[in-house]
Steps between C-alpha positions, in 0.01 A plus 500: 500500500481328833736445790594138558545348844669186365833515314469491122721255309762680293570186298325638185753790487769359270716813481776472760533879533126563539470217752797646690330842510173353628680291763708802611183710532336224706809486723447873568142432613317560171273233355357390168135606475437297187691324224312584181547454125529811285547512123877555535582313819396307806493777762566475873300795634657607827296644789739780598717747309857421399737606777788734421742241637370224272490736200869579555592133543314402182676775301838369615422129465301515173612817316359387164159397635212695345325733749157647430283768662132553421286798615153475655222411257125470555550123540838464674705672768841631405755221512857418412706190469722278295440268207707226340422210270125491555513554879456817703493640853271800546494733801238768576635856510450696820227763483 
């Protein structure tokens, strides 16, 4: 992954809830490192971990939205996020 200096277009994210999450994270000062296809979804990989405030807001606003958490592997850092309809937002987990 790489850190972008220029804003990345969120237009490809067609899930309203996932786009809202990404935009809310950006409003908190986070940024999208890369928007990348995965077998199950187009993933917005965020630079910073999910804040407790945003996690709480998402739970209240989108209670049925699928949350996932993945442990460290030899190829990827631990991460968590949300997925819906072929789109996902993924946040690294703090060490």
